[in-house]
Each structure stands twice: as C-alpha cells, then as structure tokens.
C-alpha positions in Angstrom: 27.2 -2.1 -73.3 25.1 -3.6 -70.5 21.5 -2.7 -70.1 21.2 -0.4 -67.1 17.8 -2.0 -66.2 17.0 -5.6 -65.8 13.7 -7.3 -66.6 12.1 -6.1 -63.4 12.9 -2.5 -64.2 15.5 -2.1 -61.5 19.0 -0.8 -62.1 21.6 -3.5 -62.5 24.5 -1.1 -62.0 23.7 -0.3 -58.4 26.8 -0.5 -56.2 27.1 -3.7 -54.3 26.9 -1.9 -50.9 23.5 -0.4 -51.8 22.2 -3.7 -52.9 23.4 -5.4 -49.7 21.8 -2.6 -47.7 18.5 -3.1 -49.5 18.6 -6.9 -48.9 19.5 -6.3 -45.2 16.6 -3.8 -44.9 14.2 -6.2 -46.5 15.3 -9.1 -44.3 14.9 -6.9 -41.2 11.5 -5.7 -42.3 10.4 -9.3 -42.9 11.8 -10.3 -39.5 9.9 -7.5 -37.8 6.6 -8.4 -39.5 7.1 -12.0 -38.2 7.7 -10.7 -34.7 4.6 -8.5 -34.9 2.5 -11.3 -36.3 3.6 -13.7 -33.5 2.8 -11.2 -30.7 -0.6 -10.3 -32.2 -1.4 -14.0 -32.5 -0.5 -14.6 -28.9 -2.6 -11.6 -27.9 -5.7 -13.0 -29.7 -5.2 -16.5 -28.3 -4.8 -15.4 -24.7 -7.7 -13.0 -25.0 -10.0 -16.0 -25.8 -8.7 -17.8 -22.8 -9.7 -14.9 -20.6 -13.1 -14.2 -21.9 -15.0 -16.7 -19.8 -13.8 -14.9 -16.7 -14.9 -11.4 -17.9 -18.6 -12.2 -17.6 -18.3 -12.6 -13.9 -16.1 -9.5 -13.5 -18.8 -7.4 -15.1 -21.5 -8.9 -13.0 -19.5 -8.2 -9.9 -19.0 -4.6 -10.9 -22.7 -4.2 -11.8 -23.9 -5.6 -8.4 -21.5 -3.3 -6.5 -23.2 -0.3 -8.3 -26.7 -1.5 -7.4 -27.6 -3.1 -10.8 -28.9 -6.3 -9.4 -31.3 -7.4 -12.1 -28.9 -7.6 -15.0 -28.2 -10.7 -17.0 -25.4 -11.6 -19.4 -26.2 -12.2 -23.1 -23.8 -14.7 -24.5 -24.4 -13.7 -28.1 -23.7 -9.9 -27.8 -21.5 -10.4 -24.8 -23.3 -7.6 -23.0 -25.3 -7.1 -19.9 -29.0 -6.4 -20.3 -32.0 -6.1 -18.0 -35.0 -8.4 -18.7 -38.3 -6.6 -18.9 -41.0 -7.4 -16.4 -44.7 -6.4 -16.0 -45.3 -2.9 -14.5 -46.8 -4.3 -11.3 -43.7 -6.1 -10.4 -41.7 -4.5 -7.6 -37.9 -4.6 -7.9 -36.3 -3.8 -4.6 -32.5 -3.2 -4.4 -31.2 -3.4 -0.9 -27.5 -3.4 -1.5 -26.1 -5.6 1.3 -23.6 -6.9 -1.3 -21.9 -3.5 -1.5 -22.0 -3.0 2.3 -20.1 -6.3 2.9 -17.5 -5.6 0.2 -17.0 -2.1 1.4 -16.4 -3.4 4.9 -13.9 -5.9 3.6 -12.1 -3.3 1.5 -11.9 -1.0 4.5 -10.0 -3.7 6.4 -7.5 -3.8 3.6 -7.1 0.0 3.3 -7.4 1.2 6.9 -3.7 1.2 7.5 -0.9 1.5 5.0 1.8 -1.2 4.9 5.0 0.2 6.4 8.2 -1.0 4.6 11.3 -1.3 6.8 14.8 -1.4 5.3 17.1 -3.7 7.3 20.8 -3.1 6.7 22.8 -6.0 5.5 25.6 -5.6 8.1 26.1 -3.8 11.4 28.3 -1.3 9.7 27.1 2.2 10.4 27.5 3.2 6.8 25.1 0.4 5.8 22.8 1.4 8.6 22.7 5.1 7.4 22.1 4.0 3.8 19.3 1.7 4.9 17.6 4.6 6.8 18.1 6.9 3.7 16.5 4.3 1.4 13.6 4.0 3.8 13.1 7.7 3.7 13.2 7.7 -0.1 10.5 5.0 -0.2 8.3 7.1 2.1 9.0 10.1 -0.1 7.9 8.2 -3.2 4.9 6.9 -1.4 3.7 10.5 -1.0 4.9 11.8 -4.3 3.5 9.0 -6.4 0.3 8.9 -4.4 0.7 5.2 -3.9 -2.0 5.1 -1.2 -4.5 6.1 -3.9 -3.1 3.7 -6.4 -3.2 0.9 -3.8 -6.9 1.6 -3.4 -7.4 1.3 -7.2 -5.5 -2.0 -7.3 -7.5 -3.5 -4.4 -10.8 -2.4 -5.9 -9.9 -4.0 -9.2 -9.0 -7.2 -7.2 -12.5 -7.0 -5.6 -14.1 -7.3 -9.0 -11.7 -9.5 -11.0 -9.6 -11.3 -8.3 -6.4 -9.3 -9.1 -5.2 -5.7 -9.5 -1.8 -4.6 -10.7 0.9 -2.0 -10.3 3.1 -1.4 -13.3 6.5 0.3 -13.1 8.1 2.6 -15.5 10.9 5.2 -15.6 9.6 8.6 -16.8 12.5 10.7 -18.0 10.4 13.8 -18.2 9.8 14.2 -14.5 11.5 17.1 -12.7 13.2 17.1 -9.3 14.9 19.7 -7.1 18.7 19.6 -7.3 21.7 21.7 -6.2 22.4 24.0 -9.2 25.4 25.8 -7.7 27.5 25.3 -4.6 30.5 27.4 -3.6 32.6 27.2 -0.4 31.3 29.6 2.2 28.1 30.4 0.2 24.7 28.9 0.6 23.8 26.4 -2.2 21.5 27.4 -5.0 18.6 25.0 -5.6 16.5 24.7 -8.7 14.2 22.3 -10.6 15.7 20.2 -13.4 14.5 17.4 -15.6 16.2 14.3 -14.2 13.4 11.7 -14.4 11.7 9.7 -11.7 9.9 6.4 -11.0 6.3 6.1 -12.4 3.9 3.6 -10.8 0.7 3.0 -12.8 -2.3 1.1 -11.4 -3.4 -1.5 -14.0 -6.7 -3.2 -14.5 -7.1 -6.9 -15.1 -8.4 -6.1 -18.6 -4.8 -5.1 -19.6 -3.3 -8.4 -18.5 -3.0 -11.4 -20.8 -1.2 -14.6 -19.9 -0.8 -18.0 -21.6 -1.2 -20.4 -18.7 -4.3 -19.9 -16.5 -3.1 -22.7 -14.2 -0.1 -20.7 -12.9 -1.3 -18.5 -10.0 1.6 -16.1 -9.8 2.6 -13.8 -12.5 6.3 -14.2 -11.8 6.0 -17.9 -12.8 4.4 -17.1 -16.2 6.8 -17.8 -19.1 5.5 -14.7 -21.0 2.9 -12.0 -20.6 1.3 -9.2 -22.6 0.1 -5.9 -21.5 -2.5 -4.2 -23.8 -3.4 -0.6 -23.3 -4.8 2.3 -25.3 -2.4 5.2 -25.4 -2.3 8.6 -27.2 -0.4 8.2 -30.4 1.9 11.2 -29.9 3.0 9.9 -26.5 3.7 6.3 -27.7 7.0 7.2 -29.4 8.2 9.4 -26.6 7.3 6.9 -23.9 8.9 3.8 -25.5 11.8 5.6 -27.4 11.4 3.5 -30.5 14.6 2.0 -31.9 13.9 3.4 -35.4 11.7 6.1 -37.1 8.0 5.3 -36.5 5.2 6.4 -38.8 2.6 7.8 -36.5 0.1 8.1 -39.3 0.2 4.3 -39.8 -1.0 3.8 -36.2 -4.6 3.3 -37.2 -7.1 2.6 -34.5 -7.4 -1.1 -34.2 -10.7 -2.5 -35.0 -10.4 -4.9 -32.1 -9.8 -2.3 -29.4 -13.5 -1.7 -28.9 -14.1 -5.3 -28.2 -10.9 -5.7 -26.2 -11.9 -3.0 -23.7 -15.7 -3.5 -24.1 -16.2 -4.7 -20.5 -14.0 -1.9 -19.1 -16.0 0.7 -21.0 -19.3 -0.7 -19.9 -18.1 -0.8 -16.2 -17.1 2.8 -16.5 -20.5 3.8 -17.9 -22.6 1.9 -15.4 -25.0 3.8 -13.2 -28.3 3.1 -11.5 -30.1 4.2 -14.7 -27.9 2.3 -17.2 -27.9 -1.4 -17.4 -25.2 -2.5 -19.8 -26.5 -0.4 -22.7 -24.5 1.2 -25.3 -22.0 3.6 -23.8 -21.3 7.0 -25.2 -19.1 6.6 -28.3 -15.6 8.0 -27.5 -13.2 9.6 -29.8 -10.5 7.0 -30.3 -8.9 8.3 -33.5 -5.9 9.7 -31.5 -5.4 6.5 -29.5 -3.7 3.3 -30.5 -3.6 -0.2 -28.9 -0.1 -0.8 -27.6 1.0 -4.4 -26.9 4.0 -4.8 -24.5 5.4 -8.3 -24.7 7.6 -9.7 -22.0 9.4 -13.0 -22.1 11.0 -14.4 -18.9 14.6 -15.4 -19.0 14.8 -19.0 -20.2 17.3 -21.3 -22.1 16.3 -19.9 -25.5 16.4 -16.3 -24.2 18.9 -16.3 -21.3 18.3 -12.6 -20.5 14.6 -12.4 -21.5 13.0 -10.4 -24.2 10.9 -7.2 -24.4 9.0 -6.0 -27.4 6.5 -3.1 -28.0 4.0 -3.3 -30.9 1.6 -0.5 -31.9 -0.4 -0.1 -35.1 1.2 -3.2 -36.6 4.7 -1.7 -36.1 7.5 -3.1 -34.0 8.5 0.0 -32.0 11.0 -1.7 -29.7 12.8 -5.1 -29.5 15.5 -5.6 -26.9 17.2 -8.6 -25.3 16.8 -8.5 -21.6 14.1 -7.4 -19.2 13.3 -3.7 -18.8 14.5 -1.8 -15.8 17.1 -4.4 -14.9 14.7 -6.8 -13.2 15.8 -10.0 -14.9 17.4 -11.6 -11.9 14.4 -11.0 -9.6 12.0 -13.8 -8.7 9.3 -11.8 -10.6 11.3 -10.4 -13.5 8.3 -8.4 -14.9 7.9 -4.7 -14.1 4.5 -5.4 -12.4 3.2 -6.7 -9.1 -0.2 -8.2 -8.4 -2.7 -7.7 -5.6 -5.0 -10.7 -4.8 -8.5 -10.6 -3.5 -8.1 -14.3 -2.5 -5.0 -16.3 -3.4 -6.2 -19.6 -4.8 -3.6 -22.2 -5.9 -3.7 -23.4 -9.5 -5.7 -20.5 -10.9 -4.3 -17.3 -12.3 -7.8 -15.5 -12.2 -9.0 -16.6 -8.8 -12.6 -16.4 -7.6 -13.6 -13.3 -5.7 -15.5 -12.8 -2.5 -17.9 -10.7 -4.6 -19.1 -13.5 -6.8 -19.9 -15.6 -3.7 -22.5 -13.0 -2.8 -24.3 -12.6 -6.1 -26.8 -15.4 -5.7 -27.5 -14.3 -2.1 -28.1 -10.7 -3.2 -30.5 -11.9 -5.9 -32.5 -14.1 -3.4 -32.5 -11.3 -0.8 -33.9 -8.8 -3.4 -36.5 -11.3 -4.5 -37.9 -11.8 -0.9 -37.8 -8.1 -0.2 -39.6 -7.4 -3.4 -42.3 -10.0 -2.6 -42.8 -8.4 0.8 -43.1 -4.9 -0.8 -45.7 -6.2 -3.2 -47.7 -7.8 -0.4 -47.6 -4.6 1.6 -48.9 -2.6 -1.4 -51.8 -5.1 -1.8 -52.6 -4.8 1.9 -52.6 -1.0 1.7 -54.6 -0.9 -1.6 -56.2 -4.3 -2.1 -57.8 -5.6 -5.3 -61.5 -5.2 -5.8 -63.8 -8.1 -6.7 -66.5 -6.7 -9.0 -69.2 -8.5 -10.9 -69.8 -7.4 -14.5 -73.4 -6.4 -13.6 -72.0 -3.7 -11.2 -70.7 -1.8 -14.2 -67.9 -0.2 -12.3 -65.5 2.0 -14.4 -62.1 0.5 -14.6 -60.5 3.7 -13.4 -62.9 4.2 -10.5 -60.9 2.3 -7.9 -57.8 4.3 -6.9 -55.8 4.9 -3.8 -57.3 8.3 -3.2 -58.7 8.6 0.3 -62.4 9.4 0.7 -63.1 8.5 -2.9 -66.7 7.7 -3.9 -67.0 4.7 -6.2 -70.3 4.5 -8.0 -71.6 1.2 -9.3 -75.0 -0.2 -10.5 -76.6 -2.1 -7.7 -78.2 -5.2 -9.2 -80.9 -7.1 -7.2 -79.7 -9.9 -5.0 -76.1 -9.2 -6.0 -73.6 -8.3 -3.2 -71.7 -5.1 -3.6 -68.0 -5.2 -4.8 -65.7 -6.6 -2.1 -62.1 -5.8 -1.6 -59.7 -8.8 -1.7 -56.8 -8.8 0.8 -53.8 -11.1 0.2 -53.0 -13.7 2.9 -50.6 -12.7 5.6 -46.9 -13.3 4.9 -45.8 -16.7 5.9 -43.4 -16.8 8.8 -41.0 -18.8 6.6 -40.2 -15.7 4.6 -39.1 -13.9 7.6 -36.9 -16.8 8.6 -35.5 -17.0 5.1 -34.6 -13.3 5.3 -32.8 -13.8 8.6 -31.0 -16.8 7.2 -29.8 -14.8 4.2 -28.5 -12.1 6.4 -26.7 -14.6 8.5 -25.2 -16.2 5.4 -23.9 -12.8 4.3 -22.0 -12.6 7.6 -20.8 -16.2 7.5 -19.5 -16.1 3.9 -17.7 -12.8 4.2 -16.6 -13.4 7.8 -17.6 -9.8 8.5 -20.0 -9.6 11.5 -22.1 -6.6 12.7 -19.8 -6.0 15.7 -16.9 -5.3 13.3 -19.0 -3.0 11.1 -19.7 -0.5 13.9 -22.6 -2.1 15.7 -22.9 -1.2 19.4 -20.9 -3.6 21.5 -21.4 -4.7 25.0 -18.0 -3.5 26.2 -16.4 -0.1 26.4 -12.9 -1.3 27.2 -10.4 -0.5 24.5 -8.4 -3.6 25.3 -11.5 -5.9 25.0 -12.6 -4.1 21.8 -9.1 -4.8 20.4 -9.4 -8.5 21.2 -12.7 -8.6 19.3 -11.2 -6.8 16.4 -8.3 -9.2 16.3 -10.6 -12.2 16.4 -12.7 -10.8 13.5 -9.6 -9.9 11.4 -8.0 -13.3 11.9 -9.7 -14.8 8.9 -8.8 -11.8 6.8 -5.2 -11.7 7.9 -3.8 -14.0 5.1 -5.4 -11.8 2.4 -4.1 -8.6 4.0 -0.7 -10.3 4.3 -0.7 -10.9 0.6 -1.2 -7.2 0.0 1.7 -6.5 2.4 3.9 -8.9 0.4 2.9 -7.2 -2.8 3.9 -3.8 -1.5 7.1 -5.3 -0.2 7.9 -6.6 -3.7 6.9 -3.2 -5.2 9.4 -1.5 -2.8 12.2 -3.9 -4.0 11.4 -3.0 -7.7 11.3 0.7 -6.9 14.7 0.5 -5.2 16.1 -1.4 -8.2 14.9 1.4 -10.5 16.3 4.3 -8.4 19.6 2.4 -8.0 20.0 2.6 -11.8 18.6 6.0 -12.6 19.2 8.2 -9.5 22.6 9.1 -10.8 22.3 12.8 -10.1 21.9 13.8 -6.4 18.4 15.2 -5.8 16.7 16.8 -2.8 14.4 14.4 -0.9 12.0 15.6 1.7 10.9 13.1 4.3 8.5 13.6 7.2 10.4 13.3 10.5 9.4 13.2 14.1 6.9 15.8 15.3 6.0 16.2 11.6 9.0 18.3 10.9 10.4 17.8 7.4 13.9 16.3 6.8 15.5 17.5 3.6 18.6 15.8 2.3 20.5 15.0 -0.9 20.1 11.4 -2.2 21.6 9.5 -5.1 22.0 5.9 -6.2 25.4 5.6 -4.5 23.6 5.6 -1.1 21.5 2.5 -2.0 22.6 -0.9 -0.8 20.7 -3.6 -2.6 22.0 -6.2 -0.2 19.7 -4.6 2.5 16.4 -6.4 3.0 13.1 -4.6 2.6 10.4 -6.2 4.8 7.0 -5.2 5.9 6.1 -6.1 9.4 3.4 -8.8 9.6 0.1 -7.3 10.5 1.2 -3.7 10.0 -1.6 -3.2 7.5 -4.2 -4.8 9.8 -6.8 -2.2 11.0 -6.7 -1.2 14.6 -9.2 0.8 16.6 -8.2 4.2 17.9 -9.8 3.5 21.3 -7.9 0.3 21.5 -4.6 2.0 20.6 -5.1 4.6 23.2 -5.9 2.0 25.8 -2.6 0.3 24.9 -0.8 3.5 25.5 -2.4 4.0 28.9 -1.5 0.4 29.8 2.2 1.1 28.9 2.0 4.4 31.0 0.5 2.7 34.0 2.9 -0.2 33.9 5.8 2.3 33.9 7.1 1.0 30.6 7.3 4.5 29.2 9.2 5.7 32.4 8.2 7.2 35.7 4.6 8.3 35.5 5.4 11.2 37.7 8.0 12.6 35.3 6.7 15.5 33.2 8.7 14.2 30.2 7.0 10.8 30.4 3.6 12.5 30.8 4.2 14.6 27.6 5.3 11.5 25.8 2.1 9.6 26.8 0.0 12.6 25.7 1.7 12.8 22.3 1.1 9.0 21.8 -2.5 9.4 22.8 -2.9 12.2 20.2 -1.2 10.2 17.5 -3.2 7.1 18.4 -0.3 4.7 17.9 2.4 3.1 20.1 5.0 2.6 17.4 6.6 5.9 18.3 7.1 4.7 21.8 9.6 2.1 20.6 11.5 4.7 18.6 12.1 7.2 21.4 15.7 5.9 22.0 16.5 5.5 18.3 18.4 8.8 18.1 20.6 7.8 21.1 21.1 4.3 19.7 22.2 5.7 16.4 24.6 8.1 18.0 26.0 5.3 20.2 26.6 3.1 17.1 28.4 6.0 15.4 30.6 6.4 18.4 31.5 2.7 18.4 32.3 3.0 14.7 34.5 6.0 15.3 36.4 4.1 18.1 36.9 1.1 15.8 38.5 3.5 13.3 40.8 5.0 15.9 39.0 8.4 16.0 38.3 8.4 19.8 39.5 12.0 20.0 36.5 13.1 17.9 34.0 11.7 20.5 32.0 14.4 22.2 31.6 14.7 25.9 28.4 13.1 27.1 25.7 15.7 27.9 22.9 15.7 30.4 20.1 15.4 27.8 21.3 12.1 26.3 19.9 8.7 27.2 23.0 7.4 29.0 21.6 4.0 29.6 21.2 3.4 25.9 24.7 4.7 25.3 26.1 2.5 28.1 24.3 -0.7 26.7 25.6 -0.1 23.2 29.1 0.7 24.4 29.2 -2.4 26.6 28.2 -4.6 23.6 31.2 -3.0 21.7 33.6 -3.6 24.6 32.7 -7.3 24.6 33.3 -7.7 20.9 36.4 -8.9 19.0 36.6 -5.5 17.2 37.4 -3.7 20.5 40.1 -6.3 21.5 42.0 -5.5 18.3 42.2 -1.8 19.1 45.3 -0.1 20.2 45.5 -0.2 24.0 45.8 3.6 24.2 42.6 4.1 22.1 40.9 1.4 24.2 41.6 3.3 27.4 40.3 6.5 25.9 37.1 4.8 24.9 36.7 3.4 28.4 37.1 6.9 29.7 34.2 7.9 27.5 32.1 5.1 28.8 32.9 6.2 32.4 31.5 9.6 31.6 28.2 8.0 30.6 28.2 5.6 33.6 28.6 8.5 36.1 25.1 9.6 35.2 23.7 6.2 35.9 25.6 4.8 38.9 28.4 7.1 40.1 29.8 4.5 42.6 30.1 2.0 39.8 31.8 4.6 37.6 34.4 5.2 40.4 35.0 1.4 40.7 35.6 1.3 37.0 38.1 4.1 37.3 40.1 2.1 39.9 39.9 -1.3 38.1 40.7 0.0 34.6 43.6 2.2 35.8 41.9 5.4 34.8 42.2 7.1 38.2 45.3 8.9 37.0 43.2 11.3 34.9 42.4 13.9 37.6 39.8 15.6 35.4 38.0 12.3 34.9 38.1 11.5 38.6 36.8 15.0 39.5 33.9 14.6 37.0 32.9 11.3 38.6 33.2 12.7 42.1 30.9 15.6 41.3 28.1 13.0 40.6 28.8 11.0 43.8 26.0 11.2 46.4 26.8 13.0 49.6 28.0 10.8 52.5 25.4 10.1 55.3 25.5 12.3 58.4 28.0 11.0 61.0 30.4 9.5 58.4 34.1 10.2 58.9 34.9 13.8 58.1 31.2 14.9 58.4 29.6 16.7 61.3 27.4 14.5 63.6 23.7 14.3 62.9 20.9 15.3 65.3 20.6 11.7 66.5 24.2 11.9 67.6 23.8 15.1 69.5 24.9 17.4 66.7 23.1 20.4 65.3 20.7 19.9 62.3 21.9 21.5 59.0 20.7 25.0 58.2 17.5 25.2 56.3 16.6 27.6 53.5 18.9 28.7 50.7 18.8 29.4 47.1 16.2 26.7 46.3 13.5 28.2 48.4 12.5 29.6 51.7 12.7 28.0 55.1 12.1 24.2 55.3 14.0 23.4 52.1 17.3 21.5 52.4 20.4 22.5 50.5 21.1 20.3 47.5 24.1 18.0 47.6 26.5 17.6 44.8 24.7 14.6 43.5 21.5 16.5 42.9 22.8 19.0 40.4 
C-alpha cells in the first residue's frame, strides 16, 4: 500500500486535475509577481528621472503664493527659509503672480468651442453631427470641464504640463424614458447607466521613460500613480480576480512620491516648506496604472493596474478602445510652452524667479534706507553714558546723557541718499517683466489713449499674437479631448438618455441620444482663435459696424434692430452668422426629401421663412447630378416648390420661370404668383389714366388709415 504522504508532507494521492490546478495557480501567481515587480521597477526608475524637475516646480508654486525667500535643500529635498538678522527688511511685491495671473487669464477668458463637421452632405450625417455637438456641450456643463480646464492650465503654469484623464464611471445616473405607450405621455426617471468621467491630473501623477519625447502620445509606455481609497479601488478597476483589501498596506514610498504635492498644498504666507500636517493615509493605497502603446510585441497594447503589491487587472489592448488613435492613452496634456525635445518643458514662471528675487532685494534695500532716514542711527561716545534703550522712535522723547567737557553731544547719522542707479535698475526690472512675459500694461487694464472699440481690439490682437501659439495648443488639447469623449460615448451610450442642451435665446433643448446617433467619421475641430480673449467693447463695436454697413439687414427694419440689440447684449457676433441656420437646415431637409421622391411631403412656403436662403440651397440642388437623376414628374413638383419661394423674392422672375419650365398649366400656382406681382403703373393698358394724362387721381383713405393714405396694391400684402 502506497504511503498517502510524500516526503514533503503532501498527499501523493491527489487527483491529477487538482494537481494540475495547483501548478497552474502557482505559475499564474509567479507570473503576476513578475509583472508587479516589473511595473514597480519602472515606476522607481522613472521617478528618479523626474526628480530634478520637481525642485523647480515647487519653487514656481512657492513664488506664486508669495514665498519669495525660500531655498531648496538638496539633502532633505525640501524648501526652507534661511534666517537673517532682525534688522533686515524682506519686501514681497508679487509682480511674479500678477504677470502669471494675466497670462492665465488670456488662456481662460474664452472657452474653446468644438464644432462637429459632418463627414458627408447627407442630412442624416448633418443631424448626427449637430446632435454630437450638443452632447459635447452638455458634457462640458455636466462634467464642469471649464473648472477642470482651469486646474490643468494652472498645473501647466507650475510644471509645464497639466492633464485630463478619461474614465467610464458605471455608477453615474442619467434620465431615461422608463415607460412609453402610444397616445400617452412618456414616463421619465433616473437610472444607473454610467457616464464619462474626466479627471484633472497633476504632473506628480505622470511618469514616462523618455524625457526627450515631448508628446505623451509618442511615449512607448507610461505610468499613472495616484493615491486612492482602498474600498473604491476594486469597484473602480473591476479586478479580474478576488482582491485582498487588507493586503493593500500603505506604501512606504507614497509619502516621498507625493512629498512635493503635499507641500504645495500646505504652502501659505506663514509656512515656508515646513512639515505639513500629517494626514491619515491608512485607508489610502498607491495605485499604479501601467499603459503600453501598441507595438510589434504587443499589437493591441497592454494595460495593468497594481495596488498594494497585487496585480488587480491585466488586459491586452488599450482601455476605452483608444488603441487606434494617434494618442492611444486615455489622457490629454495641456502645455504652458511647447518645447521640442523635452517632455517636461520650461515654464514662463521659472523665467521670472530671478527677476522677482532681484526686485525684492532692491525694494527691501529702499525700505531699509527709508527707515534709517526716518529714524537714523545715533553716534554716541562712551563718555556720554546714554542708556542703550533711550533712543527710540517716540516723538518728543527726552534723551538724557552725561555732558563731558569739550565733547560734542551725540549726533544722528543719516544714510546717504539712494543712488539714482537703483531707481533705474527697478525700472529696468519692471520692463524686463513685461518683455519676458510679453504682457504689457496696456493689456492688463492700464488706461489707454483710445476709446474706439475697433482700435482697442487691434491693440488686443497685437498683444495676443505672441500668446496665440500657446492658446492654440490648449485648443488642440480640448479638440483631442472631445474626440476621446466621443469614442467613449460611442461605446457606452447604448441606452438612449435624455440630453439637455442650451439653445438659442437660452431656451433648453431636450432630446434622446444614444451611441447610434454618433458618426465617428465626422471631424471635430476647434476654430483657430476661438479661445483668444476679446474685449466686450471691441465686440460691441464690431456689431455696430455690421449694423451700419447693413450686413445684418436694413437698419430701418425693426427685426434688424432687435437682432443688433440682442447681439450687443450678448457681446458676440457669432450668433449673427447663425441667424439663417434654421432655414438652411430646413432647405437641406427639403432637398433630401426631394432626392428620395417625397416631394408631396414638402410644406408650402410661409411668409416668416428666409426665402432667399431656401432659394439659394434649392438652386444648388437643381444644378447637381442628384436632381438630374430624379423622375421628371418629381422634378417638376420640386420646381413648383421653388417657384413658391421665388415669388416672395422676385415675382416677375417667378412668372418667367413658370413659363419657361412649363408650369403655367397649374392655375393655383399661377394665381399664387400673380398675387405677389406689383401693380401695373398708371396709364398701362387696362388701367385708368393717371393725373398727368388728364385722369382723376385715385381715391385716398381706406382701411389703412385716414385721408392721405393710398390703398395698398396686391404686391404689398
């Protein structure tokens, strides 16, 4: 009989399948430990590569908060403030912050406006593009992307880059149609369907292997490191296997990883890089997200999540289906200044550090000189026996001393007057602040010599010219973010949900939207310069120029006057170019219906429509190949529809079209055109002679008013 236990104390009679399972589990566990070790090794190596840049990031943040006398200690890797004698004056005139604030204001004054351009001229593609654009506007408000854009740009101000991370949050709720029956109003309710999540990320979370590659999309692999609550980690990343939360011990390195971030958060005018308040981190764990770009060894890419020494997730492919994008990572970057060949570029802030130090030094010396002038030192001989505390700044004070024979009394010592070179140096530093930042007083609100909105706009454009490339980089980042958001909602908006968008006159537009209405072939673009700041006075002057030049219509028309007033109130002229969009959209739909042989569904043109827009769109359709392939009967019906629009524009031309196109057999159509024809001149055949031909003048008065008002002809109505 065989021994049930071998020499190691294990059962030798275990079934083969159990033994194979144990071997497979051991191999899998060993493979997971190898993956975890490789990711943690990369994290440590890449962190050392980034550390030299963190010193400058912390100095930039400290100077922005007014801590201008801090130094960096290489040993402890902390900021400290050197001690100085009590009589030293330390002035802090924060011109540094003023310039950076003005520069950030240029980036944040206007929000970039994404425009979805349909892939084809098909009306369905056009409608889907408009729906996608409204969803992007909806998510901009719901996700508070304006606030998150401000966070990213402020991080870029300190460290050269800020980030937006994208994630699908399945716990989000949305309003959906719960029940819909024919003839009954639909029943709406909130349901957990998930939604897009955009997270602003700091540069302290980003780790890359190649600091010579400027764009994150060109990096072969990246790591995102972030402290998260333990209970939320498993729910967020949906681990592929059971995870032992109790094993997620707080990493000993997390305090050093986020040392700079914690110090920046604790900085104030009374704290200079000291020990920050110890936070409770026992319920938080350092999570490492590893992304590998598609390459020959990993054709679809790779994504892993490590927390507490455990491999929570390992998948082949990039998350959120972004593997085929130019930047396959679920992140976009915002630059302060885009510098080639450097992933962490220099910032405008660090160019001003030395200037701010020198400016504070000169201002402090001036303050010390003024104090000596107001309360000078006292030259006292020892024989005078003056008490050390007798000379104070108290007015009318009596200072007693021993008057020795042939010894002059104590004499005050006044410092020499300030050399004029110091004043010139201060003026030079102020000018250098303007020259380095390219932000001049006239663009910061200083009184200008002109009150013309047009001239002010020219000055603004000239000042913003040098900041245009940096602002354009932010526009492109938002454009890339919109593409990634569309990719996410294309995959996950499987259930129709109610979307509320802000329409014209600030009235809400509520409609159902799902992923089936998204055309990923449509382009998402952000108009160049849409994020550039513009002055309200300049915009209003532009509206007035359009009004005076009759580009908005007849200035005497009440409708044109109301339009101009509304544009002046909104302060923008963009709406002026959208006034005919409704008619243009309707005309496109009518062309589409005609191409599908549904001319009978076309509505009769009404007085309130913009007939010129309809006529132009229909003429473009009449010239196309699509119209020539229509059935002749359908083509004649569509021409009749065009005549009904033309009669509001040029009735004689509409009558000519009736004759040339053979449409004069339709008596109702002919009568509709004749009703719009102007009355014939007096003396024409069939009309009574006018006064100059000896006839009687027409009777005055009538339903339009009292005496002196002519009767309207048929063309007036």
